[in-house]
LUMGUMI-759965 format. One line per 3 residues: their letters; for each residue x, y, z of C-alpha. Coordinates in nm, 2 decimals. Example, Ala and Ser with C-alpha at 12.3 -4.5 7.8 and 13.67 -1.06 7.14 Angstrom:
REM residues 2
as = 1.23,-0.45,0.78 | 1.37,-0.11,0.71 .
This chain:
REM residues 216
msl = 0.14,-5.20,-13.90 | -0.11,-5.15,-13.61 | -0.26,-4.86,-13.44 .
itv = -0.21,-4.81,-13.06 | -0.48,-4.59,-12.90 | -0.49,-4.45,-12.55 .
adi = -0.83,-4.32,-12.45 | -1.04,-4.24,-12.14 | -1.39,-4.40,-12.13 .
ahd = -1.67,-4.34,-11.89 | -2.03,-4.45,-11.83 | -2.24,-4.53,-11.53 .
dla = -2.27,-4.89,-11.63 | -1.91,-4.96,-11.73 | -1.77,-5.24,-11.53 .
ltp = -1.67,-5.14,-11.17 | -1.76,-4.77,-11.23 | -1.95,-4.74,-10.90 .
tir = -1.66,-4.89,-10.71 | -1.42,-4.65,-10.88 | -1.64,-4.36,-10.79 .
sea = -1.66,-4.47,-10.43 | -1.28,-4.40,-10.40 | -1.24,-4.71,-10.20 .
ase = -0.91,-4.77,-10.39 | -0.65,-4.53,-10.53 | -0.61,-4.74,-10.85 .
idv = -0.77,-5.05,-11.01 | -0.58,-5.23,-11.29 | -0.71,-5.50,-11.52 .
vsq = -0.48,-5.80,-11.54 | -0.47,-5.80,-11.92 | -0.40,-6.17,-11.96 .
sat = -0.73,-6.26,-11.78 | -0.93,-6.03,-12.01 | -0.87,-6.22,-12.34 .
dpe = -1.18,-6.44,-12.29 | -1.48,-6.21,-12.23 | -1.72,-6.51,-12.25 .
tgl = -1.62,-6.63,-11.91 | -1.74,-6.31,-11.74 | -1.46,-6.34,-11.49 .
fff = -1.18,-6.08,-11.48 | -0.88,-6.03,-11.25 | -0.80,-5.69,-11.11 .
vvk = -0.50,-5.55,-10.91 | -0.63,-5.31,-10.65 | -0.39,-5.06,-10.50 .
gae = -0.42,-4.82,-10.21 | -0.73,-4.98,-10.05 | -0.85,-5.13,-9.73 .
csa = -0.99,-5.46,-9.83 | -1.30,-5.43,-9.61 | -1.39,-5.09,-9.76 .
fea = -1.32,-5.21,-10.12 | -1.53,-5.52,-10.07 | -1.82,-5.31,-9.92 .
ale = -1.81,-5.11,-10.24 | -1.82,-5.42,-10.45 | -2.13,-5.55,-10.26 .
vdh = -2.33,-5.24,-10.37 | -2.18,-5.22,-10.72 | -2.46,-5.30,-10.97 .
tvs = -2.20,-5.41,-11.23 | -2.06,-5.68,-11.00 | -2.22,-6.03,-10.98 .
dwr = -1.97,-6.19,-10.76 | -1.61,-6.15,-10.64 | -1.33,-6.33,-10.46 .
lvs = -1.01,-6.21,-10.30 | -0.73,-6.40,-10.46 | -0.42,-6.26,-10.28 .
erd = -0.33,-5.97,-10.06 | -0.01,-5.78,-9.99 | 0.07,-5.47,-9.79 .
daa = 0.04,-5.24,-10.10 | -0.20,-5.43,-10.33 | -0.46,-5.70,-10.36 .
vyr = -0.58,-5.92,-10.64 | -0.95,-5.99,-10.69 | -1.14,-6.21,-10.93 .
igh = -1.46,-6.04,-11.02 | -1.76,-6.14,-11.22 | -1.99,-5.89,-11.39 .
ttd = -2.37,-5.87,-11.42 | -2.56,-5.87,-11.75 | -2.61,-5.49,-11.70 .
ail = -2.24,-5.42,-11.70 | -2.09,-5.27,-12.01 | -1.76,-5.43,-12.12 .
lsp = -1.54,-5.28,-12.39 | -1.32,-5.58,-12.45 | -1.58,-5.79,-12.64 .
ivt = -1.63,-5.52,-12.91 | -1.26,-5.46,-12.93 | -1.21,-5.83,-12.99 .
elg = -1.49,-5.83,-13.25 | -1.30,-5.55,-13.43 | -0.99,-5.77,-13.44 .
glm = -0.81,-5.57,-13.17 | -0.65,-5.62,-12.83 | -0.72,-5.46,-12.50 .
lda = -0.35,-5.41,-12.39 | -0.43,-5.27,-12.05 | -0.69,-5.07,-11.85 .
csn = -0.67,-4.88,-11.53 | -0.90,-4.65,-11.34 | -0.84,-4.28,-11.39 .
dta = -0.90,-3.96,-11.20 | -1.23,-3.89,-11.39 | -1.41,-4.19,-11.23 .
gwr = -1.38,-4.41,-11.54 | -1.11,-4.61,-11.72 | -0.80,-4.53,-11.92 .
vrl = -0.75,-4.80,-12.18 | -0.47,-4.88,-12.42 | -0.59,-5.06,-12.73 .
qls = -0.42,-5.22,-13.02 | -0.63,-5.19,-13.34 | -0.56,-5.27,-13.70 .
dre = -0.64,-4.93,-13.85 | -0.83,-4.60,-13.82 | -1.14,-4.77,-13.96 .
als = -1.15,-5.00,-13.66 | -1.10,-4.71,-13.43 | -1.39,-4.53,-13.60 .
elw = -1.62,-4.83,-13.55 | -1.52,-4.84,-13.19 | -1.60,-4.47,-13.15 .
eyc = -1.94,-4.52,-13.31 | -2.02,-4.81,-13.08 | -1.93,-4.59,-12.78 .
eak = -2.14,-4.30,-12.91 | -2.44,-4.53,-12.96 | -2.41,-4.66,-12.60 .
dit = -2.36,-4.31,-12.46 | -2.01,-4.40,-12.35 | -1.78,-4.10,-12.32 .
fel = -1.47,-4.17,-12.54 | -1.19,-3.92,-12.51 | -0.89,-3.99,-12.73 .
nrm = -0.56,-3.90,-12.56 | -0.31,-4.01,-12.82 | -0.25,-4.27,-13.09 .
frq = 0.05,-4.39,-13.29 | 0.15,-4.64,-13.55 | 0.35,-4.95,-13.45 .
dgw = 0.51,-5.21,-13.67 | 0.37,-5.55,-13.60 | 0.15,-5.68,-13.32 .
mng = 0.32,-5.67,-12.99 | 0.23,-5.57,-12.63 | 0.41,-5.25,-12.56 .
eps = 0.48,-4.90,-12.68 | 0.78,-4.80,-12.88 | 0.94,-4.68,-12.56 .
klt = 0.89,-4.72,-12.19 | 0.80,-4.35,-12.15 | 0.56,-4.32,-11.86 .
daq = 0.25,-4.10,-11.88 | 0.40,-3.87,-11.61 | 0.72,-3.83,-11.82 .
rda = 0.52,-3.77,-12.13 | 0.31,-3.50,-11.96 | 0.62,-3.33,-11.83 .
lva = 0.79,-3.33,-12.18 | 0.48,-3.21,-12.36 | 0.43,-2.93,-12.10 .
aye = 0.80,-2.83,-12.13 | 0.77,-2.82,-12.51 | 0.44,-2.63,-12.51 .
hgy = 0.56,-2.37,-12.26 | 0.89,-2.30,-12.43 | 1.13,-2.48,-12.19 .
fee = 1.33,-2.61,-12.49 | 1.34,-2.27,-12.67 | 1.66,-2.06,-12.69 .
pre = 1.63,-1.84,-12.50 | 1.42,-2.05,-12.26 | 1.07,-1.92,-12.22 .
aal = 0.97,-2.12,-11.91 | 1.17,-2.23,-11.61 | 1.12,-2.54,-11.39 .
ddl = 0.92,-2.33,-11.14 | 0.68,-2.24,-11.42 | 0.63,-2.61,-11.52 .
sev = 0.60,-2.70,-11.15 | 0.29,-2.48,-11.13 | 0.15,-2.62,-11.45 .
ldi = 0.20,-2.98,-11.35 | 0.13,-2.92,-10.97 | 0.45,-3.10,-10.87 .
spt = 0.78,-2.98,-10.73 | 1.05,-2.83,-10.96 | 1.28,-3.12,-10.86 .
avs = 1.02,-3.37,-10.98 | 0.97,-3.19,-11.30 | 1.34,-3.19,-11.37 .
gri = 1.36,-3.56,-11.30 | 1.07,-3.65,-11.53 | 1.22,-3.44,-11.81 .
rrg = 1.56,-3.59,-11.76 | 1.44,-3.95,-11.74 | 1.19,-3.91,-12.02 .
tae = 1.45,-3.76,-12.25 | 1.69,-4.04,-12.18 | 1.42,-4.30,-12.25 .
lve = 1.33,-4.14,-12.59 | 1.70,-4.13,-12.69 | 1.75,-4.49,-12.59 .
sil = 1.43,-4.62,-12.76 | 1.43,-4.40,-13.08 | 1.79,-4.28,-13.15 .
lde = 2.01,-4.57,-13.04 | 2.05,-4.86,-13.29 | 2.07,-5.19,-13.10 .
């Protein structure tokens, strides 16, 4: 049994934080397979929604970046190999020391990182939280759940958007009888169209039924 933890972390010296804050890219994702050996100091990142010239200009003035190289480029994304300075704070080494795995990490809307970690138990999570507190790293826990075994993945393929829609629907009484909230109400809460809300609730519900209720 392992503990999956999803959290938002932020600090001025966290790797690539200045570049994230420059808004030179809409999203930056760590290629998780490249982050298993933190001793190399080199990590691969998928950069989405960016002009390479603007993104590279941000890297040049980022005090957490020692060097970088463009590996590949497509219309919608680019892959960079980036090295970090000794001043950069990396969370993956302490996660590894605690016997855990950094399953994935992506930039978030609060100019930091959203990470999904696989840890052995709550004690390991507590030690990680204490480490972040000592380093003045903001650590905001979003959710956690138990998982049998050690595997890369959640019990379902439910997306964050689908989860947010389902939770909002539940909290505002959409599933009550009689219904206490309509799609228009949830649309205002989530700041998306009623059609998008309906789609997320429908697809999210189908995913939960498939992953939890159906016996393969």
